[in-house]
ROBA-234940 format. One record per residue (C-alpha): x, y, z. Coordinates in steps of 0.2 Angstrom, whole numbers, padded with zeros to 4 digits, always signed. Layout:
// residues N
XYZ;...
This chain:
// residues 393
+0000+0000+0000;+0007+0017-0005;+0004+0032+0007;+0007+0049+0003;+0005+0068+0007;+0006+0083-0003;+0016+0100+0002;+0023+0114-0008;+0041+0115-0011;+0044+0130+0001;+0037+0122+0016;+0046+0105+0013;+0062+0114+0012;+0058+0123+0028;+0055+0107+0036;+0072+0101+0032;+0082+0117+0035;+0074+0117+0053;+0080+0099+0057;+0095+0095+0047;+0107+0103+0060;+0100+0091+0073;+0105+0074+0065;+0115+0061+0074;+0132+0054+0067;+0134+0040+0056;+0138+0030+0072;+0120+0031+0077;+0112+0024+0062;+0094+0027+0068;+0097+0045+0071;+0107+0048+0056;+0095+0056+0045;+0078+0065+0046;+0062+0056+0052;+0046+0059+0042;+0032+0056+0054;+0014+0058+0046;-0002+0058+0057;-0020+0063+0055;-0015+0081+0056;+0003+0085+0052;+0018+0080+0042;+0032+0081+0055;+0052+0081+0052;+0061+0075+0066;+0080+0075+0070;+0091+0072+0085;+0108+0068+0090;+0104+0065+0109;+0110+0083+0113;+0098+0093+0104;+0081+0088+0096;+0071+0097+0083;+0053+0094+0076;+0045+0105+0063;+0028+0101+0056;+0016+0106+0042;-0003+0106+0043;-0011+0093+0032;-0028+0095+0025;-0040+0080+0021;-0027+0067+0025;-0036+0051+0027;-0021+0039+0025;-0015+0030+0040;-0001+0036+0050;+0017+0032+0044;+0035+0035+0047;+0051+0034+0037;+0069+0040+0040;+0078+0049+0026;+0096+0044+0027;+0108+0059+0029;+0118+0055+0013;+0103+0059+0003;+0098+0075+0011;+0110+0087+0002;+0104+0082-0015;+0086+0080-0009;+0087+0099-0003;+0095+0104-0020;+0081+0096-0029;+0068+0104-0018;+0077+0122-0022;+0075+0118-0040;+0056+0121-0039;+0046+0137-0037;+0040+0139-0019;+0022+0136-0023;+0025+0120-0033;+0016+0105-0026;+0027+0090-0021;+0019+0073-0017;+0028+0062-0004;+0025+0044-0007;+0030+0031+0006;+0033+0014-0001;+0039-0002+0007;+0058+0002+0005;+0058+0019-0004;+0051+0037-0002;+0048+0045-0019;+0046+0064-0020;+0036+0069-0035;+0032+0085-0044;+0025+0090-0060;+0043+0092-0066;+0052+0077-0060;+0054+0064-0047;+0067+0060-0033;+0067+0043-0025;+0077+0038-0010;+0080+0021-0003;+0076+0018+0016;+0077+0005+0029;+0060+0003+0037;+0068-0008+0052;+0075+0007+0060;+0067+0012+0076;+0067+0030+0080;+0065+0036+0098;+0049+0041+0105;+0051+0059+0102;+0033+0063+0107;+0035+0055+0124;+0052+0064+0127;+0046+0081+0123;+0029+0078+0132;+0038+0073+0147;+0049+0089+0146;+0033+0100+0143;+0025+0092+0159;+0040+0094+0170;+0038+0105+0185;+0050+0119+0189;+0062+0115+0202;+0069+0130+0211;+0077+0144+0200;+0084+0134+0185;+0100+0140+0179;+0107+0127+0167;+0123+0127+0158;+0120+0127+0139;+0133+0124+0125;+0132+0139+0113;+0136+0128+0098;+0121+0118+0102;+0110+0134+0102;+0117+0139+0086;+0109+0124+0078;+0092+0133+0080;+0097+0147+0069;+0085+0142+0055;+0070+0142+0068;+0067+0160+0069;+0061+0168+0086;+0058+0154+0099;+0052+0154+0117;+0063+0144+0131;+0056+0135+0146;+0069+0129+0159;+0063+0118+0173;+0079+0111+0181;+0098+0113+0180;+0100+0095+0174;+0085+0093+0162;+0084+0098+0144;+0077+0116+0140;+0062+0116+0129;+0060+0128+0114;+0044+0133+0106;+0043+0142+0088;+0031+0144+0073;+0026+0126+0070;+0042+0120+0079;+0047+0112+0096;+0064+0107+0101;+0075+0104+0116;+0093+0105+0120;+0102+0096+0134;+0112+0105+0148;+0131+0103+0149;+0135+0091+0162;+0154+0090+0160;+0168+0103+0160;+0181+0094+0150;+0182+0076+0158;+0176+0081+0175;+0158+0084+0180;+0154+0103+0179;+0153+0112+0195;+0136+0117+0202;+0133+0136+0201;+0118+0145+0205;+0112+0162+0198;+0117+0171+0214;+0135+0164+0213;+0136+0169+0194;+0130+0186+0198;+0142+0188+0213;+0156+0185+0201;+0152+0200+0191;+0145+0210+0205;+0161+0222+0206;+0160+0225+0187;+0142+0228+0186;+0141+0239+0201;+0147+0254+0192;+0132+0254+0181;+0115+0262+0185;+0100+0252+0191;+0088+0259+0180;+0097+0256+0163;+0088+0245+0151;+0092+0239+0133;+0076+0246+0126;+0085+0263+0129;+0100+0259+0118;+0102+0270+0102;+0093+0265+0086;+0102+0266+0069;+0100+0282+0060;+0098+0280+0042;+0100+0293+0028;+0083+0300+0023;+0085+0292+0006;+0093+0276+0013;+0081+0261+0015;+0084+0249+0030;+0090+0231+0026;+0084+0226+0044;+0066+0217+0045;+0062+0225+0062;+0067+0243+0057;+0057+0241+0040;+0042+0235+0050;+0043+0249+0062;+0045+0262+0047;+0030+0255+0039;+0019+0257+0055;+0026+0275+0057;+0021+0280+0040;+0004+0272+0043;+0001+0283+0059;+0008+0298+0050;-0004+0296+0035;-0020+0293+0046;-0016+0307+0058;-0014+0320+0044;-0029+0313+0033;-0043+0321+0044;-0036+0338+0041;-0039+0343+0023;-0031+0360+0026;-0015+0352+0028;-0014+0348+0009;-0020+0366+0004;-0036+0359-0003;-0026+0348-0015;-0037+0333-0016;-0024+0324-0027;-0011+0325-0013;-0024+0320+0000;-0029+0304-0010;-0010+0301-0012;-0007+0302+0006;-0022+0290+0009;-0016+0278-0003;+0002+0279+0005;-0005+0274+0022;-0015+0259+0014;+0000+0253+0005;+0011+0253+0020;-0002+0245+0031;-0003+0231+0018;+0016+0230+0017;+0017+0229+0035;+0004+0214+0037;+0013+0205+0022;+0030+0207+0030;+0023+0202+0047;+0016+0186+0039;+0031+0182+0029;+0043+0184+0044;+0033+0172+0055;+0032+0159+0041;+0050+0161+0035;+0062+0174+0043;+0076+0170+0031;+0065+0174+0016;+0058+0190+0025;+0076+0196+0028;+0081+0192+0009;+0066+0201+0003;+0069+0217+0013;+0087+0217+0008;+0083+0215-0010;+0069+0229-0009;+0081+0240+0000;+0094+0239-0014;+0080+0242-0027;+0074+0257-0017;+0092+0264-0016;+0094+0262-0035;+0080+0274-0037;+0072+0266-0054;+0057+0261-0046;+0047+0265-0061;+0057+0254-0072;+0057+0240-0060;+0038+0241-0059;+0036+0242-0077;+0047+0227-0081;+0038+0216-0068;+0021+0222-0074;+0026+0217-0092;+0033+0200-0086;+0017+0196-0077;+0007+0199-0093;+0000+0216-0088;-0001+0231-0100;+0008+0246-0091;+0008+0257-0106;-0012+0257-0105;-0011+0260-0086;+0000+0275-0089;-0012+0281-0104;-0027+0279-0093;-0020+0288-0079;-0014+0303-0090;-0030+0304-0097;-0039+0303-0081;-0028+0318-0074;-0032+0328-0090;-0051+0325-0087;-0050+0331-0069;-0039+0345-0074;-0052+0351-0086;-0066+0351-0074;-0059+0361-0060;-0046+0376-0059;-0028+0373-0059;-0020+0370-0042;-0009+0385-0042;-0024+0396-0046;-0033+0388-0030;-0018+0391-0020;-0017+0410-0026;-0035+0412-0021;-0032+0404-0003;-0017+0417-0002;-0027+0432-0006;-0041+0427+0006;-0028+0424+0020;-0021+0442+0015;-0038+0450+0015;-0043+0442+0032;-0025+0449+0039;-0030+0467+0033;-0017+0468+0020;-0022+0479+0006;-0019+0474-0012;-0026+0476-0029;-0028+0462-0042;-0030+0466-0060;-0045+0457-0070;-0039+0440-0076;-0046+0423-0081;-0039+0414-0066;-0045+0421-0049;-0061+0432-0047;-0068+0440-0031;-0085+0433-0026;-0094+0448-0018;-0109+0437-0012;-0097+0425-0003;-0084+0438+0001;-0070+0428-0005;-0058+0425-0019;-0061+0410-0030;-0051+0401-0043;-0059+0400-0060;-0060+0385-0070;-0051+0387-0087;-0062+0390-0102;-0059+0381-0118;-0052+0391-0132;-0065+0397-0144;-0063+0391-0162;-0058+0405-0174;-0063+0405-0193;-0054+0412-0207;
């Protein structure tokens, strides 16, 4: 019986990236690879070398097959990951679990891996459940190996739960759970027990020179040039939110735009676009922080290049749109609106004349076709341009 699940290429690549650094060595065959574990709800990728454990998962829809597990040997994973990367992120890949092979099948090509069904994998669910249900003992202050922590680099932002000095720390992330064992030996000898109090006392003399109210939130922020786009995801998100708030706070005051409706609409559209960009960036960062960082960096480079119009024109054409027609429609719409109302400079001139009049400033305006004084309303008004009269020979 062939069992199968379907996942897109991007998500399959993420499952491997989040777990591949945690595989055991070739001397522990059952751990020397990534375990694919499918149940009624999720496709899991699991890896451990006894010191760390990583479990990433992908939610399945309408999976009616019975649960199954297979271990993809480590020797095949680099080539498999390269094969996955050759696909567009949204391309579907079906994973079929046979008796002695796992087949990855897409519309383009197929990749097949020989597997050993006789390999028993540790009860990773039981291990992590036990860690999650452990009660906290005292004030945990375990010793952790920073090299092991670096293995979680592809897992994005994680939360950490500590329960005891001698028990594994538990990590939770976006569709991810993992664990890292504490260091029990310093060299060949057992590590000395140390509490937070003794560690703090060792640094007390040095830290005593600092103020008690200092906080990392008060550290200086990067100061970018006005025309330099940030390459940092957090800074970019903050900038987008700031722009949204600026747009919405000014939008209620039309006088801020000198009665320029086009400027007002542009301000509103800017706020809407920035809000959309923030929501999309926030979602992308949660799903794949690495892709989000790359998109922000690439976009910053394009913004600094300054040729946004050319970039957008090329992308629109490649997507099958007609940017030339868009441009013509916009130009015609502007011309039509301009023919129906006074030019903006005349409107601003009338506004200035009214302000001068209210301020008690005396002036004289010659008769002209651009601004006139409305005696009934007691104010200067701009005049809509009249079409030129046709002349006959």
